[in-house]
N, C-alpha and C positions, 0 to 999 in steps of 0.2 A: 558373628561380627556385629558390633554395636552400630546403631544408626546414628548419623550426625544430628545434633540438635538443630532445631530451626533457628533462624536469626533472632526471632522474638524471644525464644527460650534462652538463648545465649545471652541476650541483652538483659533479660530479667535476672538471670543467674549472676551476671556481672554487677548489676546494680545492687542486689542483695548482699553480694560478697563484700563490696566496698562499704556499704552501710554497716554491715555486721562488724567488719574489722574496725571501723572508726568507733562505733558505739562501745564495743568490748574494751577498746583502749581507754575510752572515756570512763567507763565503770572501773576498770583496773586502777586508773590514776585518781579515782575519787573526784572526777571533774564534771560529773553530770550536772547540766544546767537545770534551773527550776522548771523550764519547759519540758525537759526530758523526764524529770521526776513526776511531773503532772501526768504525762502520757503513760508512764509506767504504772502509776496508780490507777489510771483509767482502764488499762488493759487487765490489771489484776482484778479490779472490781467486776469487769465484764466476763471473766472466765469462770464458768460454773460447770465443773466436770460432772458427768453423769455418774450417779451412784457413789460419789466420793472418790472415784479412781483418778489419780493425778498423773497417769502416764498414758500416752497415746501411741497407737501403732503408726507406722509410716503412712498407711492409707488414710487413717483418721487425721493425721497431721496435715496432709495435702488438702483434705477437704476443709479443715479448719482455716488454712491459709487462704484458700479460694473464697471461703464464705466471708472472711473478715477483711480481705484486702480492699474491696470496694468501699466498705463503710469507713475503714481507717483512713484511706486516701481522701474520702469526702471530708472527714473531720479536719484533716491537716491541710486541705486545699490542693491536693495533687491528683491528677487524673489517674484512674485505675488502669488505663491502657498505657503501655510502655513504648517509648520511642527514644531516640537520641536526645530529643528536646526534654523529655520527662526525666531522663537520667540527670541532665544538667540541673533541672529544676529541683529534683530530689536532693542533689548535693547542695544546692543553694540553701535549702531549708533543712539542712542536716540535723539541726537541733531538735526538730520535731519528727521528721520522717524516719530518721535512724532509730529513734526510740520506738516509733510505732511498728515498723517492719521487723526489726530485730527482736524486740521484746515479744512480738507475736511468736517468733520462732523459739525464743528462750522460755517464756512463761508457759506456753502450752506443752513443753516437753520436760519441764523441771518441776519438782515438788516445791511448794512454797507455803508459808503460813501468812495469811492475809493479816496485815497489821498496819492500818492506816496511820498510826502514830509515828511510824518510822519515816514517813514521807510528809514533809511539811509543805503547805501551799504558799507560805511566805518565808523569807529568809531574814532573820534578825540581823541588824547592822553589825552586832558584835560577832556574828558567825562568818563574816567576810574575811578572806585572807588578809594578812597584814599588808600595809602599803610598802612596796619595795622601792618605788621611785615616783616622784610627783613633779609635775610641771605647773607653774603658776605664773599668770601674767597680771600686772597691775594696770597701769595706764598705757601700756605698749602692746603691740601684737607680736606674736612669735611663731616661728615654724620649727617643728621638731621632726626628726626622721627616726623611725623605730628600727629595731634590729632586722626586721624582714624587708626593709626598704620602703615601707608605707610612710606617707607623710601626713602630718596633722598641722593645720594652720589654726592657731589659737587667737581668738579675739580678745579684747580687753576684759579684765575681770574674770578670767577663765582658769579652772583647775582641772587637770587631767591626772589620773593615777594609774600606775601599773601595780598590780598586786601579786604577791608571792605565789609562784607556781602557775599563774594564769596566762603567761605569755611564753609558750614553750613549743616543742616540736609538733604538738598535736592540736593546739588551739591558740588563738590570739584574742585575748580579752582586755578591754580598756574600760576604765570608769571615767565618764565625764561628770564630775561631781557638781560643777557649776559653770555657767557661761555659755560660750558659743564656739563651735569648732567645725572646720571643714576637713573632711577625710579623703585622701587619695590612697586607696588600698591596692597593694600588689596582689595579683590573683594567685591563689594557691588552692587548688581544688580540694585537697585533703586537709586543709587547715583553715577553717572558717574564721572570720574576723567579727567580733561581737563588741558592741559598745553598750554599756549599761549606763542609764541615767536615773535621776531620782524618781521616786513614786513607782518603782517596779517595772519600768519600760526598758526594753532592750531592742537593739537594731543589729541584724546579722547579715553579713555579705560574704562573698568570695573575692571579688575584685571589682571595684566601682568607685565612684566619687559622690559624696553626699554631704549635707550640712545638717548640724543639729544645734538647736537653740534651746537652752534650759536655764535661763536666768531666774533666780528666785524672785526678783522684783517684778517679773512679768507674769501675767496670768496664764499664759500658754507655753507649753513645750511644742516645738515645731521641728519635724524631721522632713527634709526635702531631698530629692534625688536629682543629681546632675547627669550621671551616666550609669549604665548598668541597671541592676535591680537589687532591691533590699527587702528584707523581711522585718517588719516591726511588730512586736508582740508584748503582751503582758499576760497576767494569769487568766484573763477572760477572752482576749481577742488575738487574732493573728492576721496581719494585712501585708500583702505583697505590693510594693510600689515600683512603678516604672519611672523613667525619666520625666521630669516636669510634673510630678505628683508629690503631694506632701501629706503628712499626717499631723493633725493638731490634737493636743491633749491638754485638757484642763484638769487640775488635780482632782482625782477621784472620779473623773468622768470617762466616757468611752473614747476610743480612738476614732477620729473622724478624718477620712481621706478626701482629697479634692485636687483639682488641677491647680497648677501654679507656674510661675516663671522661676525656675530654680536658679538661673543665672543672677536674677535680681536679688534673691534671698542671700546668695553667697557673695554679693558684690562688695561687702565690707572688706574683703581681702585687698581690694584696690582703693580703700579709704572712701568708698561711696556708700552713703546711707540711703537705702530704699525703704520708704515708708508706704506700705501697701495695705490699705484698709487698717491703718494704725489707730489705736485708741490714744487718748491724751496721755495715758500712763506710759505707753511705749514712746510717744514723742518726747515726754519729759526724760525718760531713761536714755534715749539716744542723744539728746542735747547735753545731758550730763557726761556721757561717754565722750562725745566729740569735742565739746567746748568747756567742760566743767561748769555748766550753767545749772543753777537750781531753779527749776520752773515751778512757779506757784500759780495754780489755776483756780483753786477753790470752787466757787459756783459759776465761774465764767464759762466753763466748757463742760458739757455732759460727758460722763464716763463712757456712754454708749456711742457718742459721735465719732465717726472715723474719717480719716483723710488719706489722700494719696499724693505723695510728693517725694522728691529726692534732693540730696545735696552731697557735696564732698566735704571732707574734713578741712579742706583749704578754702571753702567758701566763706566770705566774711560773715560774722555772726549776725550783723544787722540785716543782711540780705535774707538769711535763713529765718530769722524771727519775723521779719515783715511778711514773708511768704506764708508762714504758718498762721499768723494773725489774720491775713486775708481769707484763708481757708476756713477759719473758725469764726470769722466776722467779729473779731475783737481787736483791741490794741494792747500795747504792753508798756510797762514802766520798768526801767532797768536801774539797778543799784549795785555796782560792781558785778559780781557773778550771780546776783539774785534778780530774776526776771519774773514780774507778776503780770498775768493776763487779766485784762479788765474789760468788762462787757460794755 
């Protein structure tokens, strides 16, 4: 008579079964993300079979799994000890942990020819699936509801794309090509929700609400979390964010996480503009958005000087301009929609 497995072993088996099923489906549908491809290559490079033999016995396989589990989990940010909490966390970061755990099982038991040219570390723009549907806002805001019931609020000047074959029964991928959007994601444990933005940064969740700003005119991309937890990653880094934390990214630079007030960042949905440590470039951008004002500041204000203030899009322009000038210790001259700051 066989002995019952311990709760820990049952949980570990359950976790690996879910991850394996998900990842094999990803591979079968040719939907592996760049993060998954990177981990595949990492595992392939790290596997050096003794004496050139590329098949392991069951006993050797168990030893290999035990030996590699802790190191892989450390690299992807998951604890090597398994609990109900760690299962939820592993599912949250399915794009990396699925690849790490299941490829450990697959790579160590299957022959392969190491060929790094087959796995690219970057994806060329023309390799992306064709755009199937696109949502674009001009001077207005818009709310869209996706087929899964998730909602996206689009700020002015925003473009969101759905690409062929990337929003299906197994995955939900969205491209925020330009602008700012607030996401309210319906939770589906086996179907992660991924938002891709320019410069190779992606955000992955299961069910949560968060804001992403990626305007080309602004120097920073900002991802902030209102509820739940999200994973933000590029080819080099991987950061998990809790509510009221954000990641800031300058083009070509590292991901920097810090505390924030997420409600303030996403207040634009109620037509409130929160300028928190805003540079003059962001001030000018928001004035153009809210009032169609062209702000000319030349040498009157330093690019490095930052201010904190707020206003609604119904606030009189003169009141907003007067407040901004007091903060910068300047005055302004207005000619129709052109406003010049003067020292």
